[in-house]
Rosetta silent file (secondary structure, phi, psi, omega in degrees, C-alpha in Angstrom):
SEQUENCE: XXXXXXXXXXXXXXXXXXXXXXXXXXXXXXXXXXXXXXXXXXXXXXXXXXXXXXXXXXXXXXXXXXXXXXXXXXXXXXXXXXXXXXXXXXXXXXXXXXXXXXXXXXXXXXXXXXXXXXXXXXXXXXXXXX
SCORE:     score description
SCORE:     0.000 S_00000001
   1 L     0.000  147.786 -175.595    7.482   -8.395  -12.877 S_00000001
   2 L   -77.363  -14.619 -175.065    4.180   -9.765  -14.072 S_00000001
   3 L    76.743   38.048 -179.108    3.409   -6.890  -16.383 S_00000001
   4 L   -53.186  142.754  179.131    0.299   -5.921  -14.420 S_00000001
   5 L  -103.119   -3.789  174.611   -2.113   -3.747  -16.367 S_00000001
   6 L  -126.009  120.606 -179.908   -3.783   -2.215  -13.307 S_00000001
   7 L  -128.270  109.338  178.151   -1.603   -0.312  -10.841 S_00000001
   8 E   -60.895  143.920  178.847   -3.330    1.511   -7.959 S_00000001
   9 E  -124.047  128.537 -176.834   -2.090    5.040   -7.360 S_00000001
  10 E  -120.546  140.024  173.817   -2.297    6.670   -3.942 S_00000001
  11 E  -111.542  138.848 -178.464   -1.737   10.267   -2.904 S_00000001
  12 E  -128.105  144.840  173.187   -0.625   11.116    0.635 S_00000001
  13 L   -62.825  -40.107  176.871   -0.304   14.376    2.548 S_00000001
  14 L  -121.657   81.383 -176.074    3.023   13.005    3.857 S_00000001
  15 H   -66.685  -32.150  179.113    4.173   10.660    1.094 S_00000001
  16 H   -61.840  -48.127  178.720    7.687   10.322    2.520 S_00000001
  17 H   -65.998  -37.889  179.901    6.303    8.928    5.799 S_00000001
  18 H   -63.670  -42.812  178.795    3.774    6.775    3.920 S_00000001
  19 H   -62.063  -44.243  178.801    6.499    5.173    1.806 S_00000001
  20 H   -60.354  -43.634  179.341    8.548    4.444    4.922 S_00000001
  21 H   -64.776  -46.851  179.817    5.483    2.900    6.614 S_00000001
  22 H   -60.722  -35.992  177.587    4.522    0.790    3.578 S_00000001
  23 H   -70.006  -53.120 -173.084    8.095   -0.483    3.415 S_00000001
  24 H   -73.356  -45.717 -174.932    8.587   -1.203    7.112 S_00000001
  25 H   -82.848  -38.767 -171.446    5.118   -2.405    8.141 S_00000001
  26 H  -110.170   -6.459  175.175    3.863   -4.068    4.978 S_00000001
  27 L    83.376   17.491  175.699    7.063   -5.138    3.207 S_00000001
  28 L   -70.294  153.883  178.820    6.832   -3.025    0.068 S_00000001
  29 E  -114.338  132.966  178.593   10.076   -2.398   -1.820 S_00000001
  30 E   -76.776  112.120  177.155   11.000    1.016   -3.188 S_00000001
  31 E   -88.459  -42.191 -178.705   11.611    0.563   -6.903 S_00000001
  32 E  -152.539  132.939  173.228   11.686    4.275   -7.749 S_00000001
  33 E  -133.403  118.433  179.572   11.210    7.458   -5.708 S_00000001
  34 E  -105.996  112.318 -179.433   11.296   10.826   -7.484 S_00000001
  35 E   -65.339  146.741  174.027   11.560   13.719   -5.012 S_00000001
  36 L  -107.824 -170.618  179.638    9.291   16.714   -5.492 S_00000001
  37 H   -70.327  146.999  171.363    9.575   20.279   -4.286 S_00000001
  38 H    53.254   44.545  175.476    9.865   21.081   -0.585 S_00000001
  39 H    77.570   14.328  178.485   10.217   17.504    0.673 S_00000001
  40 L   -91.683  177.266  176.272    7.310   16.072   -1.319 S_00000001
  41 E  -117.494  119.536  179.079    7.251   13.027   -3.569 S_00000001
  42 E   -75.586  -38.102 -177.991    6.518   13.660   -7.245 S_00000001
  43 E  -165.790  137.403  174.293    6.257    9.948   -8.087 S_00000001
  44 E  -142.113  148.189  176.816    7.156    6.647   -6.442 S_00000001
  45 E  -123.368  120.285 -179.143    6.806    3.023   -7.467 S_00000001
  46 E  -118.567  133.278 -178.624    6.595    0.427   -4.703 S_00000001
  47 E  -111.282  153.498  174.106    6.503   -3.294   -5.381 S_00000001
  48 E  -146.167  109.202 -173.052    5.194   -6.227   -3.387 S_00000001
  49 L    60.692 -125.904  179.148    5.730   -9.602   -5.018 S_00000001
  50 L   -97.455    7.149 -179.794    4.570   -9.137   -8.602 S_00000001
  51 E  -100.666  168.224 -179.438    2.296   -6.203   -7.713 S_00000001
  52 E  -147.968  147.115  164.711    2.906   -2.485   -7.600 S_00000001
  53 E  -125.742  147.883  172.846    1.392    0.695   -6.207 S_00000001
  54 E  -104.500  142.523 -176.090    2.374    4.198   -7.242 S_00000001
  55 E  -133.472  141.833  171.791    2.574    6.852   -4.540 S_00000001
  56 E  -152.903  172.145  177.505    2.933   10.616   -4.611 S_00000001
  57 E   -78.923  149.732  173.805    2.212   13.665   -2.511 S_00000001
  58 L   -61.536  159.674 -178.628   -1.153   15.367   -2.681 S_00000001
  59 E  -150.886  150.563  173.585   -1.226   18.491   -4.803 S_00000001
  60 L   -98.198    2.312  177.167   -3.380   21.513   -5.501 S_00000001
  61 L    99.644  -12.761 -178.767   -2.025   21.655   -9.065 S_00000001
  62 L   -66.653  -16.297  179.227    0.433   24.515   -8.627 S_00000001
  63 L   -92.121    7.397  178.283    3.301   22.056   -9.198 S_00000001
  64 L    90.138   -7.299  177.656    2.003   21.167  -12.678 S_00000001
  65 L   -90.805  160.659  179.517    0.521   17.831  -11.618 S_00000001
  66 L   -61.675  126.344  179.214   -3.191   17.049  -11.757 S_00000001
  67 L   -60.985  130.042  178.229   -4.875   18.419   -8.627 S_00000001
  68 E  -166.949  125.722 -177.963   -5.929   15.587   -6.364 S_00000001
  69 L   -91.531   -8.959 -178.740   -6.067   15.415   -2.614 S_00000001
  70 L    83.717 -174.718  179.769   -6.352   11.649   -2.356 S_00000001
  71 L   169.413  167.687 -176.577   -8.747    9.823   -0.162 S_00000001
  72 L   -60.493  137.610  175.455   -9.284    6.502    1.456 S_00000001
  73 L  -128.564  162.884  176.718   -8.805    3.476   -0.774 S_00000001
  74 E  -127.040  123.181 -176.071   -9.101   -0.246   -0.067 S_00000001
  75 E  -124.324  148.971  176.707   -6.478   -2.575   -1.496 S_00000001
  76 E  -116.302  129.515 -179.136   -5.966   -6.346   -1.394 S_00000001
  77 E  -126.225  128.566  179.730   -2.446   -7.777   -1.369 S_00000001
  78 E   -82.279  130.058  175.944   -1.682  -11.499   -1.599 S_00000001
  79 L  -131.127  154.711 -178.968    0.815  -12.808    0.954 S_00000001
  80 L   -77.892  -40.035 -175.504    1.986  -16.337    1.675 S_00000001
  81 L  -123.738   95.832 -175.427    1.911  -16.168    5.485 S_00000001
  82 H   -60.823  -45.997 -177.352   -0.903  -13.979    6.788 S_00000001
  83 H   -63.387  -43.938  178.688   -0.011  -14.346   10.474 S_00000001
  84 H   -63.509  -40.359  179.033    3.673  -13.501    9.939 S_00000001
  85 H   -64.858  -44.195  176.702    2.713  -10.493    7.805 S_00000001
  86 H   -56.644  -47.660 -178.069    0.238   -9.351   10.481 S_00000001
  87 H   -61.795  -39.035  176.878    2.892   -9.675   13.189 S_00000001
  88 H   -63.864  -44.650  179.894    5.344   -7.563   11.144 S_00000001
  89 H   -60.455  -45.961  179.331    2.687   -4.898   10.590 S_00000001
  90 H   -61.904  -43.876 -179.580    1.846   -4.761   14.311 S_00000001
  91 H   -62.085  -22.501 -179.499    5.538   -4.581   15.254 S_00000001
  92 L  -106.719   19.674  170.362    5.861   -1.539   12.975 S_00000001
  93 L    87.419   14.162 -179.810    2.872    0.334   14.365 S_00000001
  94 L   -70.343  141.729  174.067    0.085   -0.603   11.948 S_00000001
  95 E   -84.724  116.545 -179.011   -3.472   -0.070   13.160 S_00000001
  96 E   -85.000  121.804 -179.782   -5.248   -3.407   12.778 S_00000001
  97 E   -88.681  -39.509 -179.508   -8.836   -2.952   11.579 S_00000001
  98 E  -143.305  121.051 -177.133   -9.660   -6.661   11.377 S_00000001
  99 E   -69.957  167.616  179.212   -7.431   -9.393   12.864 S_00000001
 100 E   -54.955  136.935  179.586   -6.408  -12.504   10.934 S_00000001
 101 E  -154.471  156.011  174.851   -9.341  -14.769   10.175 S_00000001
 102 E   -75.969  140.510  179.705  -10.323  -17.615    7.871 S_00000001
 103 L  -100.291  144.126 -178.506  -12.395  -16.499    4.880 S_00000001
 104 L   -64.397  -23.159 -179.090  -15.486  -18.406    3.717 S_00000001
 105 L   -95.372    2.974  178.686  -14.233  -18.369    0.108 S_00000001
 106 L   116.993  153.780  179.070  -10.819  -19.755    1.066 S_00000001
 107 L    71.597 -169.966  176.878   -7.589  -18.576    2.589 S_00000001
 108 E  -139.763  165.226 -179.079   -7.255  -16.131    5.455 S_00000001
 109 E  -160.223  167.217  169.452   -6.753  -12.387    5.741 S_00000001
 110 E  -145.263  162.147  179.920   -6.458   -9.351    7.989 S_00000001
 111 E  -126.564  137.476  177.702   -6.967   -5.640    7.383 S_00000001
 112 E  -131.059  153.272  176.646   -4.824   -2.717    8.556 S_00000001
 113 E  -104.216  144.047  172.743   -5.106    1.042    8.076 S_00000001
 114 L   -90.956 -175.828 -173.314   -2.228    3.250    7.057 S_00000001
 115 L   -65.525  -15.914 -178.949   -1.619    6.739    8.459 S_00000001
 116 L  -119.374   26.375  170.268   -4.077    8.343    6.025 S_00000001
 117 L    73.171   15.539  169.200   -6.889    5.816    6.425 S_00000001
 118 L   -71.671  141.462 -178.912   -6.312    3.669    3.369 S_00000001
 119 E  -101.774  127.826 -177.957   -7.398    0.122    4.181 S_00000001
 120 E  -118.566  114.975  173.946   -4.991   -2.686    3.285 S_00000001
 121 E  -100.618  127.031  177.863   -6.222   -6.273    3.352 S_00000001
 122 E  -112.682  123.832 -175.408   -3.471   -8.885    3.241 S_00000001
 123 E  -145.107  163.365  179.737   -4.638  -12.373    2.462 S_00000001
 124 L   -95.053   -6.872  178.559   -3.626  -15.791    1.258 S_00000001
 125 L   -69.597  128.917  176.608   -6.605  -16.184   -1.082 S_00000001
 126 L  -119.195  118.414  176.165   -5.558  -16.173   -4.747 S_00000001
 127 L   -56.077  146.455 -177.219   -8.319  -15.882   -7.330 S_00000001
 128 L   -55.634  132.491  178.294   -8.211  -18.789   -9.757 S_00000001
 129 L    89.401   -2.118 -179.713   -5.673  -18.271  -12.510 S_00000001
 130 L  -104.934    0.000    0.000   -3.674  -15.610  -10.654 S_00000001
């Protein structure tokens, strides 16, 4: 692991389904999943290459966690083969927001939405030094 100092955290109404989707459609790997009460997810860590996102179920605070309902986020994930990644996402039911295209600043990318409207851009562009 790269020892990233910024790790996006997402809350989902159905975190179990979201984790399954992120794994199957986008290729994330489940590093840790801590079940919560009544089929929820208290905390999960999903990796993709050297990156990570944390995922949990939304909460109103009655479970002792900070109340937060979540909301749409936009994330960028570096992949080596944009077209192959796109094809995997489509095969697993991802809604494509923007098809693969060349970017003016280099590389190529596409954007897909998950089941709760988070936008995921997968691209081959790597900022210098990363």
